[in-house]
N, C-alpha and C positions, 0 to 999 in steps of 0.2 A: 419803589414806592407802590404800596398796595392799600386799597380800601377794602375793609372786611366785607364779606358777602352780605351780612345782615344790614350793615350801614347802607350799602348800595340799594338793597331791596327796599328798605324803608323810604329812601329818597325817591325811588322810582314809583312806589305806590302813592306817595304824596303828590308827585308831579303828574302822574297819569300818562307818562310818555310810553309806557308799555302796558298792554292789557294785563289784568290780574291773572287770568288763566295762563297766558304765555309766560308771565313772570314766575308763577308757581311751578310750571313745567320745567322752566330753565333752572330754577332753584333746586328742584329734585335731581335733575341731570347733573348739576354741579356737585351736589353732595355725593351722588353715586359714583361719578368719575373722578372725584377729588380735584376738580378744576375750579378756577375762580368763576364766579357768576358772570363777571364781565366778559370772560373769554367765551362762555356759552352763548351769551346774548349777541356778541359780535358774530360768532360762527353761524348763528341762526338768522342773521340779518334783521334782528329786532331793533337794533340801534346802530348808529354810525360811530366810527372811532372818535371823531371830533366831539360828538355829543357826550360820549362816555367820559372822555378826558375832562371836558368842561364840568361834568358832574363831580368827578373825583376831585378836581381842583376846588370846587365849591365846598365839598364835604371837608376837605383838609384845610380850607381857609387860605389857599395859595392862589394868587392871581393867575389867570390863564392868558396865554398870548398865542395868536395864530401867526406863524412865520412864513406861511406858504408864499405870499407875495412880497415878503420883506427883502429889501436890498440893503445890506449892512455895509457901512463904510469900512474899508479895509483896515484903517488904523484902529477901529474898535474891535473888529473881528479878530485881529492878530494879538489883542491883549491876552487871549487864551491860545497857547500854541496848538497847532493842528493835531499832533499826536494825542494831547490831553483831551481836546475837543472830541475826537473820534472815539477814543477808548472809553470816555466817561459820558458821552452824549451830553455835552454842555457847551453852549456858545454865548459869547457876549454880543448883545444886540443894541444896547442903548446906554449912554453915559451922560449923567447930569451932575456937574460939579464933582464931588468925591464919591458919588454913588454909581455903581455899575449894575445894570440889570442883566441877568443871565437866564437863558432859557434852558430847561433841563427836562429829562424824562423821569428822573428820580430826585426830587428836591430834598429827600432825606439823606442824600449822599453828603454828609457833613464834612467828611475828610477832604473831598475835592473842593468844596466851597471854601474851606479854611486854607487850602493850598493856594487857591487863586487870590484870596484876600491878602495873604502874605506876599505873593508875587507881584500883585498890582498895587498894593498899598491903598486899596479902595474898599468902601463898604459894599458888600455883595447883597443884591436883592434877588432871590430865586423866583423864577416864574415857571409854570408848567406849560409844556407844549406837546404837540402830537409827534409821533415817530416820523410821519411824512414831512411835517414842517422842519424837523431836525435834519432829515436827509437833504432837503432843499438848501438849507443854510450851509451844511457841511460841503456841499458842492461848490459853494462860493470860494472855498479855499483853493480849488483847482482852477487852472486857466482853461480857456476854451481850447478845443482841438486845434483850431486855426492858429491861435496864439502860440501854442506849444510847438507846432510845426514851424512857425515863423522863427522861434528861438533856435530850433534845431538847425535850420538853414543859416541863420545869422551867426551862431556861436561856433558850430563845427566848421573848421577851416575849409572854406569852399563849399560846404554843405552838399546839397544834392548835385550841384554842378560838378563837384569832384568825382562823383560816381560816373558821370558821363566821360570825363577826361581820362579816367583810368581804364575805360573800355569795358566796364563791368556789365554793360548791357549786351555785350557779345558773349557772355557766359564764361569768361576766363577767370581762373583762380577763384572758383565759387566759394571754397571754404574760407579763404581769406576775406572775401567779400562779406560773408555772413558775420564776420567778426569786426567789421568796420563800425566805429562808434556811431556815425549817423544812421546806419541801417538798424543797429540794435535799438537806438532811441526811437526810430520810426515805429518799429514793430511793438515795442513796449508801450508807446503812447497810444497806438491804435487799440491795443488790448485794454489798457487802463480806461480809456474813455468809453469803450464798448460796455465794460462792466458798470461804470458809473451811470450810463444811460439805460441800463437794464436790457441791453441787446441780447438776443438769443443766438444770433449768427452774425459773422463778419464776412462780407463778400469782397474779394479783391479781384477786379476785372480789368482786362486790357481793352483799351479803345485804340483808335488809330494813332492818337497823339499823346495820350495820357493814361494814367492809372486811376480808375474810379474805385473808391472805397465806399461800400454801403453797409449800413447796420439794419438788421431786422429787429424792430422794436414793436412789441405787442402784435406780432404776426404780420407787420407791414414793413416792406423795405424802404429805407430812406437814405438819400445821399448824405454821406458824412464828410468826405474829403476827396479832393482831386490832387494827385501827385504827378510830377514829371515822369514820362515813360521811361526815362533813363534809370529810374530807381527800381524798375521791375525785378531785374535779376537779383539784386541785393536783397529785396524784401522776400522773394520766393525762397532764395537760398537760406536766409535766416530762419524762416518758418520750417524748412526741411531739416535744418540742423536741430532745432528745438524738438521736432517730432521724430527724430532719428530715421529720416528717409534718405533715399539715394540722391545725392546732389547732382550726379551726372545723368540721371534718367529724366528725359523730357518727352518721351514718346508714349509712355504708359501711365494710366492713372495710379496714384499712390494714396494710401490712407495711413494716418498715424495719430499720435496722441501725446500731449505734454501737459504739465501743470503750471499754473501761475498763482502766486501767493503774495499777499500783503497782510498787514495787521488786521484790516477790516474785512478781508475776503480770501477765499480759497476756491479756485476754479480748475476743473479739468477741461482741457481744450481738445476737441476732436477735429482733426485736420483731414480735408479731402482736397487733393490736387489733381486737376484734370487738364490734359493737353487740349488747347484750343488754337484756332488759327492765329499764328503770330506769337505764340507763347504758352503760358499756363495760367489757368484760373484757380484761385484758392478760395475755399469756403471753410471757415472755422466755426464750429458749434461750441458755445460756452455752456458748461454744466456746473452749477454751483455744488460744491461738496460740503457746504456748511448750512444749506437751507434745510429747515425742518420739513418733515413729511407733512403733506396736507391731509386734513380729515376730509371725508366725503362731503360734509357740509360746507367746508371752506371751498371745495371745488365747484359748488353750486347745486349739489343734489339736495332735494328737500321733499317732504311729503311722502306720497305713496311710492314714488320712484325710489327714494332712499330706503323705505321699508322693504321693497322688493329685493334690492341688492343685499341688504342686511340679512334677510331670510335666506337668500341664496348662499351667502357666506357661512351660514350656520350648518349647511348640509355637509356631511362628511365626504360625499362623492358627487360626481357630476361635472359639468363644464359651464363656466361663465365666460362669455365672449364680449369683448369691447371692440366696436367697429367705428370706422371713420377714415378720412384721408390722412396722408402724411402731415404731421404737424398739428393734429387736432387734440393732442393731449392724452392719447390712449395709454401710453406707458405710465404717465403720472397717475392716472386712475388706477391702473393695476398695482402700482406701488402703494397707493393709499389703501387698497384692499388688503395687500400683504401686511401692511402695518397693523391692521385690525386682527389678522389671522396669526401674527407672529407672537406666539406664546411658547413657554418652555416645553409644553406637552406635544408639540408637533415638529416634524422635520420638513422644512420648506426648501425646495431646490428650484433653480431657474436655469433656463438656457436663453441667452439674450444676445442681440446684435445691434448696438453695443450695450455694455453695462453702463447705464446712464447715471445711476446713483448707487453708492455702496450702502447696503443695509446690514446692520448687525444681526447675527444669529441666522442669516439666510445664506445658503450655499449657491453662489452665483457663478455661472459658467459662461465664458465669452465664446461666441461662434468664431471659428477661423477656417474658412473654406479652403485656404491654401494648403492646409495640412489635413483636410478631410473632416474637420469638426464642423458639421452642419447642424441645423436645427434637428433633423431627423436622427443623426448619429448621437448627438448630445442627449436627446430625449430618450433614446434607446438605452444609453448608459445610465441615465437618471433612474430608470426603473429598477436597476440593480443596487440603488443606493438607499433602499427602504424609505421612500418619501411618503409623506401624508398629503402634501400639497405641492403641485408643480405649476410653475409659470413658464409658458413658452412665449418668447417675445413676439413671434408672429407666425401664423400658419400660412406658408407660401406655396406648398406643393402637396401632391397626393400622399406622399410617404409621411410627411409631418402630420397631415390631417388624420390619416389612419391611425398613427401611433397615439396622437392626442385623444382621439375618440376612444380607442381601446384602453388607454390609461384611465379615462373617466369611467369606463365600464367595469374596470377591475379594482375598484376600491380607492380611487384617488380623487381629490378635488383639483381640477385643472383650470387655470386662468390663461387666457390667450387673447390675441387680437387678429382681426381680419380687415382688409381694405374693402369696405362696401359703403354705399351712400346712406343706407338706413339700417335699422335693426332687422327688418324683414328680409333684406338682401343677403343676410348671412347664410340662410338655409340653401337657396339656390347656388350660392358660391361653394359651399361644402359639397353639394351634389355634383357640381362641375369638377370637383377634385376626386370624384368617384367614391365618395362616402355614401353608403347605403342610407336611404331615408329613414328606415326603421332604427338604425343605429343613432342617427341624429336625434330622433324623437325620444330615444331611451336615455340620452346623455345630457342634452342641453337643458339647463335650468333657467338661465337668464341671458338675454342679449341686450347690450347697451350700445346705443349709437350716440355720437357726440360731435360737437364742434366747439371752437373757442371764439368768443366774441369779446371785443374790447370793452372795458369798464369805462363808464362816464366819470369824469372828474367831479369833485364836490360841487363846483359851480356849473350849473346847467340851466338851460332855458325850458320853461314849462310850455306846453301847448296841448290842444285837444284835436282829435282827428276830424278832418273835413269829410263830407260825404264821399268825395272822390277817393280820399285815403282809405275809407272803410271798404269801398268796392274793390280797390286794388289789393288790400291786405286779405280780404275775404277769399281771394283766389288761392291762397296758400293754406288756409285752415278754417275751422268751424268757429266763427266769432262768438256764437252763443255759448259754446263750451268755454271759450277763453273768458268771456264776461262772467260766467258763473264762478270760475276759479278766482278771478280778480275780486269779485264781490266778497268771497270768503276772506280775502286779505284786507280789502279796503272798507268793507262795511256796506250796509244796505242802501246808503245814500247814492251809490253808483247804480243808476237805473239802466243806462244804455252804454254801449261801447264808446259813444260820442261824449259821455260824461267823464270818461277816464282821463286822468292827467298823464301824459307821456312827456318825454324830455328830448331836446336836441342838445348836441355838444356845444359848449361855450369855449371859444378859443381864448387862452390866456398865456402869458409868458411861461409860466411853469407847466402849462398843459397845452403845447403848441397846436394840437388838433382836437382838444377837448376830451381826449381819452387817456387813461393811464392804467396799465395792468389789464388782465383778462379774466373772464369767468366762463365756465362751461355752460352750454345748453344741451339738454339730453332728451332722448326717448329711451325708456326702459321697458323692455318686453319680457314679462314672465311667461315661461313656456307652459301654457295650460293644456289640459287634456284635449280641448277643441283644436288648439293649434297643432298639437302632436298629430292629430288625425289628418289635418291639412298637409303636414309634411309628408306623411306616408302616401297620401293621395297625389303627390306631385304638384301641389298648388304653386302658383307664381308668387313672386314677391309682393305684387300689388294685392293679390287675394289675401296673403298672410297679413299685410299691413292693414287692410280694410277690417279684417276680423279682429286684430289686436286693438284697433281704435274703437271698434264696437264694444269690446270688453273693457274699455276704460283707459287704454294707454294714452298718455299725453305725448304728442309729437314734439319734435325739436322746435318747430316754428311756434307752437303753442307755449312751450316752456320759455322760449325767447321772448314772446310778447308779455308773459307774466313778469319776467325779469325786467323788461322795459317799463312796465307799469310801476315796478318797485323802484325805478330810478337807477338800476344797476347798469343798464345799457340803453341803446336807442333802437327804434324799429328799423332805421336805415342799416344799422350794423347787423342786426339779425338777418335781414333779407340779403344783405351783401354776402354774408357767410353761407347762407343756405343755397343761394343761387350760383355760387362760384363753381 
């Protein structure tokens, strides 16, 4: 279902929801990139997904329905079989007499409507809904995690108890254990529910009397399930079999990988097993193989910061560094940069640990230290592969740092990451790795520092800062500078920071803690001539940071406050991430 760009533009001009200058700029970008105007408006944060779909429904003359909080009776939901519902994004949600209301993402899918009409023998009334609403309803086909485990224990003869009776907790017959039906179902169920709940990691941890399963969702660990301790050996053995690891090795850490697929998803699962007191701990990282690459705008980069990165990517040589702690989204940012650079005219090669996403036309190499393939040796080999652009997953040591810098000096564009707290900290970190300051100033073009903050759900509480709040937040940034940037976004009617509307999370059933998804907050430092001189003179990170801010750099806290004023996140979330 598509609304033509000009139809949407005319409606937005009449409604005044988007400023004319913003709409004209988005329209030009849509024409230049051959994208839908709606996609450009969404990526730029000018309009929400729900507002956009409501407008499209109005233009097409199709009623809109919001299913986010809708609890659909199972007898109505099951009028459309789950495989059809998932593959065609269509669900039945209301029945009156011989009329069945169905929510769809594409009401012009007449073949599916006709199929359901014949199958149900009812008159079908199409309604338009949001992708998020559709996801929420499709989840109602699935049982809760607790309910599924209840069925496993109930239906499989003896269930979990049988594992204890067979002495599986003593580590005997591990291969046979891994093939036990209850064990297979436990692991499959844990994986399925983690994917449905958008978890990035699954933690399986031993306690004195039980097995605790936790999911990391939007960067925060949450308890998912508690299982009897007797199930431990079977679960660990099953995961080892899937990841092709040694079943009888319990003293050393092991790493592996496997894939899990269904009609609606395809994931690569990275496994890490670590010996702990009393057994082994398992962590599984879930990496979607079907997710589209994010644009820099979708990651949360806007304005001058976005322009600085785009200018850096246009240079044929030099180095762009992305910094931040583990789990701050550095690799995703690098992949988004490579997506921009990935054209037929260039040869792009990478050295990664691990390869998180497979990218077409890019030569990706996986580090394997057991056979001597390190970042340094991989990078040295890449230089003989005639690359134009190189991505080094992480600069960890002196040798890798030296090779990366020399590559940037000798006609290559190099993208890489460092573990530092802010953009300015990248330079002293490289100097610690024995890289000469004059080489750093000659090669570095852009340094990006980032964190991930949780996105607020659509329903959120408005509030304004108290004087106490203003004093507290003022410890972290220049509020006058923040106000100036917010005024450009919100208009001249915002006179003081106390007039700005911010948002608290609102807890709802579909949004248990008021957040869903994540967005990046950034500070982007272009390496100017003044900063280069500071590098050569051995300036500290504080001196570099101070100079960059003087030259106009927006800090991560400031970027986070602007996003909080836009309703993307909350101030509490920004400060939580910054102070961790």
